[in-house]
N, C-alpha and C positions, 0 to 999 in steps of 0.2 A: 483417367488411366493412371496406374501407379508406377508402372515400369515398362520398358520396351518389350519384354517378353510377353506381355499381355496385349500388345498392340497389334491391331490389324487396320487395314484401310477402312475409313468411314466415308461413305459417299452420301451426300445429301442433295436432294433436289431443291432448286429454287422454285417454289410454288408459283412465283409471279412470272415465270417465263411463259410467253405466249408462243404458240407454234407459228412458224412461217412456212417455208417450203417443206420443211421436215417437221413432223409432229413431235414436239417435246414430250408430250404425255405418253405417246407410244414408245418413244425411246426409253423413257424412265421405266415403263412397265417391263420392257424386254430386259433392261439392265438389272432390275431388281428381282424379277421372277423367272427369268430365263425362258420366256415364252417366245420362242423363235419361229414357230410354225406360221406359215403364211406371210412372213415378213421378208420381202425381197430387198436386200440392201443394194443390190445392183440397180433395182428400179428407183430407189431413193436417189442414188447417185445420178441416174439419168434425169430425174426431176430437178436436181441441182445443176445439171449440165456439166458435171465434173467428169473428166476423162477416167476411164476404168483403171488405167495402168499407172496413175501418178503415185508418187511416194512423198510422205510428209514427215518432216523432222520438227518435233515439238521441243522447245527449250524454255527453261524457267530458272530464275534465281530466286531463292527463298531465304527468309530470315525472320523469325518470330511471327509466323503467319498461321498459327494454329486455328484461329477463328475462320479464316477464309479457305483453308486447304480442303475441307470436305466438299465444298461447292466447286472449287476450281478443279480438283481431281475428277469429280463427277462429270463436269462438262468436257474435260479433255478425253476421258476414257469413253464416254458416250459418243463423242465426235469420231474417235478412232474406231469405235464399233461399226459405224457407217463406212468410214473410209477404208477399213480393212474387210468390209463385207462380212461382218459377223465373225471376225478373227480367222476367216478362211485364207487370208493373205497377210503378209507382213508389210502392209503399206505404211505403217506408222512406227516411228521411233520416238521415245520420250526421254529427254535428258534433263536432269535436275542437278543444280549445283547449290548446295546449302552451306552457309558459313555464319557462325556467331550466334546461333539461336539460344535463347535462354528459356524458352517455353517447350511445348511438346512437338514442335515442328519436325525435329529429327525422327521422333518416334512415328509420326504419321507418314513420313517419307518411307521409313523402313517397312511400315505396314503396306504401303502401296507397292513396294518392291516385291513382297510376297504374293500379293494379288496378281501382279503382272506376270510373275513367274508362272503362276497357276494358269493364267489365260494364254500364255505364250506370246506376250507382247514384247518385242525387243525394246530394251531400255538400258540406261546407265545412270545411276544416282551416285553423287558424291555428297557425303555429310561430313561435318567438321572440316570444311574447306578453309582456305586462307582467310584471315581476319584483317580488317583494316587497321593499320597502325595509326595512332592518334595524330602523327605528323604527316600522314599520307593524304594527298588531295582526294576529296570525295569522288570526283569524276575519274581520276586516274584509277582508283580502286574499282569503281563500277564498270569501267571499260574492261578491266582485267578479268573480273568474274563473269562478265557477259561472254567474253571470248572463251573462258573455261567451260561455260555451259554449252558452247558450240564446239568444243574440242572434238567430240566424236564425229560431228558433221565435217569439220575441217580435215579430218583424217581421210575422208572418202566423199568429197563433195559431189562427184559425178553420180552418186547413187540416189540423189534426192532431187525432187522437183520444186518443193515449197518448204520454206522455213517459217514455222509459226512460233514466234517468240512472244510469250505472254508475261505481263506483270502479275503481281500478287492481287488479283481481282476476282470479284464475283462476276461470272459471265455465263450465259446460257450455252449449252451444246449447240442448239440451233443457231445461236449467234455466231459461233465459230464456223459452222458449216456455211452460213449465209455469207460470211466474209470471204471464205474460199471460193464460193460460187460466184459472187459478184466480181471478184478479182479476175477469175477465169473468163467470165462473160465479157467484161470490159477490156480484157487483155492488159491488165495493169501490171506494173512491176512491184509496187508496194501498196498495201491496203491496210487501213485500220478502221475501227469503229470510233466511238466517242466515249471517253471516260468522265465520270461525274462524281461530285460529292453532293450531299444533301445539307441544306442549311435553312434555318428558320428565317423567313422574311421579316424585315423590320417594317414593312409596309402593310398596314391593316387591310388594304384592299386586296392584297395577294393571299393573305392568310395561309397558315400551314407551311409545309416544307416545299421547297422548289429545287429543281435540278440545276446545279452550278457546274459548268465545265471545269475540269481539273487541270489538264496539261497545257496551260497558257504559255509556258516557257518554250515548249517545242513546236506546237502546232502553228503553222503560218499559211495563209492563203496565197493564191497566185499573184496577188498584188504585193506580197511581202509583209503584210500586216498580221500580227499575231491574233489568235483567237481571244475572245473575251470570256470572262467568268459567267456573266449573265446574258440573257437574250437581248439583242441578237448576238449569238455566239461568234458570228463571222461578219466582218466588216464589208467584205466584197459582196455587193448586192446579188450578183449572179450565183455565187456559192450559197448565200443565205436563202435565195429562192429555191435552189435545189434541196437544201436541208429541209426547208419548211414543207416541201412536198414529198419528202422521204426518198429523194433520188441521190445516188452516189455522185460525187463531184471531185474535180481535180484540186490538189493543194500543192504547195511548195514542199513543206515538211510536215510529218505527223508521226506520232507514236501512240498516244492516247489509249493506254491500257495494254498495248501490245500491237504487233503488226504481223502481216503475212508478207514475206518477201520471196521473190523468185530466187531459187537456189543459184541459178546461173549468174546472178549479179556478183556473187562472191568470187566466182572463177573468172568471169569476163573482165571485171574491174579490180580484182585483188584488193577488196576492202576488208577492213576489220574495225571493230569498235576501238576508239582512241580518245585521248585527251586533246584538247585544243592547243595550238601553238600560241605563244604569247601575243603575237601580233594579230591573231585571228579573233573574231568575236567568240569569246568563251561561251560554251553552251553545253547542254547535256550530250553525253556520248551517243544517245539515240538520234539526236538532230544532226550531229556532225557526220555520222555515217551516211545519212541521206544527202547532205551537202556534198560529201565526197563523191557520191554516185552521180549527182547532177553535174559536177565538174568533169568527172572522167567520162561520162556519156557524151559530152560535147554536143554536136549538132543533132545527134540522135534523140537527145532529150531523155527525160525520166518520167514515167507515168505513175505518179503518186496519187492515190485516191482515198477518200473517206466515205464509208458506208454509214449514213447517219442513223439507220434503223438497227444497228448493232450497238448495244449499250454494255457498259461495265461500270462497276463501282468498287470501292475499297473495303466494304463490309457488307454483310448480307442485309443489315438494317437499312443502310444507305441505298442499296440496290432496290429494295422494296419501295422506298420513298421516291427514288429517282424514276423508276419505271412507271409508277403511277402518274407522275407529272408528264413523262414523255409519251405515254400511251395516248393521252389526250391531245398532245401536239400532233401526232400522226394519225389521229382517229379518222379524219376525213380523207386521208391520202389513199389513192387507188394504186400507188406505186409500191406500197410496202409488200415485201415478200415476193415480188415479181421481177422479171427481167425486162427492162425498158431499153430504149435506143442507146447504143454504146456511147460512152463519153468520147468526144473529140478532144484528144489531149493536145495541149500546146507544148511544143518542143522547146520553147524559150522560157527560162526561169526569170523571176523578177531581178532587176539590176540591183536593187537595194532591198533590205528587209529590216524588220524591227529587231534590234540587237539589245538584249538585256544581259550584258556580259558579266555574270556573277562568277568571279574567279578567285578573289582574294578575301581574306577575313574581313568581315564588316559589310561587304557588298550585299550579302544575303539578307541583311536587316533593312536594306533600303527598299522602299516601295518600288515595285517593278515598273509602274508607270513613270516614276521619277527617273529611274535608271535607264529607261528605254531611249535608244537613239537610232536614227536611220543609218545603216551601214552598208557599204558596198562589200558583198561577201566574197566575190570572185577574185578580187585583187590579191588576197592573201596567198593564193596558190602560186602566183608568180613571184611574190615577195619572198616566199619561203625558200625559193631557189636562188635568191640573190647572194652573190659572194662579196659584192662591193659593200664598203662601209659608208657609201656616200648618202647619208641620211637626208640632206637638203634636196638632192635630186629625187630621192624616193618620195619625199613629201610633195614635191612639185608634181610628180607623175600621178600620185594618188589623188591630188586635188585638182588636176588639170581640167577635168570635165566640169567641175562646178565653178571654176574661175574664168573659163573662156568667155562667158557672156560679158565679163567686165573688161575685156581686152582694150576696147576703144577708150573707155573711161580712164583706164589706168595709164594711158599714154599722156594724159594731161599732167602738167607739172604739179608736184605736191610740195608746197613750200611752207605750209603751216603745221604739218604733223610729221613725226618721224616716218621713215620709209623702210624700216626693218623690223623683223620679229626675231628675237633671240631666245633660244631654248637651251637650258642647261640640263644635261643628261648624265646618267651614271656611266655611260659608255658610248661607243660609236656604232656598235652593231645593232641595226634596227630590230633584229629578231629577238633581242633581249629586253625590249621595251614592252611592258604590260599593255594589253589592248586598250584599256580604258584611258591610260595616259596618252597613247598614240592617237586615239579618237579625239581627245581634248586638243591635242596639237593640230589635228586636221580642222577642228572647229575654229580655232584661231585663224588658221590660214583661209578658211572659207569666208569668215566674217571680215577679213582684211585682205582682199584679193590683190591689192596694189603693192603689198609689202614684200620685200625680199626676205627669205628665210635663212637664218644663221643658226647653227647648232654648236654647242660647246660642251666639253666634258669638264668634270670637276678639276682634273689635272691641268687642263689648258688655261683655266682661269688663274 
């Protein structure tokens, strides 16, 4: 395309999409050729067990995504075709916030704008949005533009039932619909599929391309362990058994190409995407919002789930390679595309979780396995409200649980080694200490449970 005036939306089918509850092939035929006769969208929604009167808010952030957009737009519009029952209702709203593209992303968005105007689909698109300042933290910026993509939703949250927030991925329309259907059936709060990249195996016995799980920073199982790149993707045996048989399962946190979230979570718990506090385990804004929901839900718990039969990838080529590998994984599964016994959700989150706190320059270059530590994630929420500058007391409280088993041992006289740990800090306010530095201090305290903790500032020395 040479300029925006010649641009119109280009919708491309992913020929490797297999039909589940909803026929992908039938959807594509209706979408391309307008053959509506005999196609009852309400009957499709009944097959999906989706309520007739629900409303869905779709949100996307895009930048330099011209290759993936035709597939992504096609999947979203086809899903909305079903959800809006052939455009007879306005059950879907599509919000896109674009910023900083140097390819034809903006032109394609403007083309979709014209198509949706013609179809009568409610939407709001922002192109040439705010750009990230080179000095601005990446997660600060991403949290801001995610909130901007949700701005029309925030303006009238009571109008919506589900928020579908997708990354720049190749995904099937039937995958989006299955995600909504499984979330509804299991009465989940947050649901995602699995996102992958494709890589050439170095092992001759495996030959060819294999599916590698992508979002290992965000996704954590109910034992607090992060997902792994290669099989088994999940360390928790129960969750991996569910994955292998194509059954949805509960997790602690997930995003994985995007999520479906109950709209009422935003009003009930007043959450927004945000950047981590310095003492908090620094993470992706997508993980932090789910941790906030776990904390604010209290004893009610949060029902977060993964639907393993919903795949996405970050290019059409990778999608083809990944789905070929995963189709064989679920080939013998009788659970795929069906509704099985509802998940029995645990209301108790893990006490600790794998923390790869990538927050400051240089940390991103460290191997994630090397950087990973076990971290108590809940304590930050109480620490963030502390007004006192009593850092030694804060350290004592934070490490109390792990030092208590040494209480009897520590009553013995220590005559051969020093009995104190001294930390020199830039200030006395614990909230100004970077998370990694604070975790290192806690590690010293854990490994030396009999020592008294003393802190000093540069000035006091």
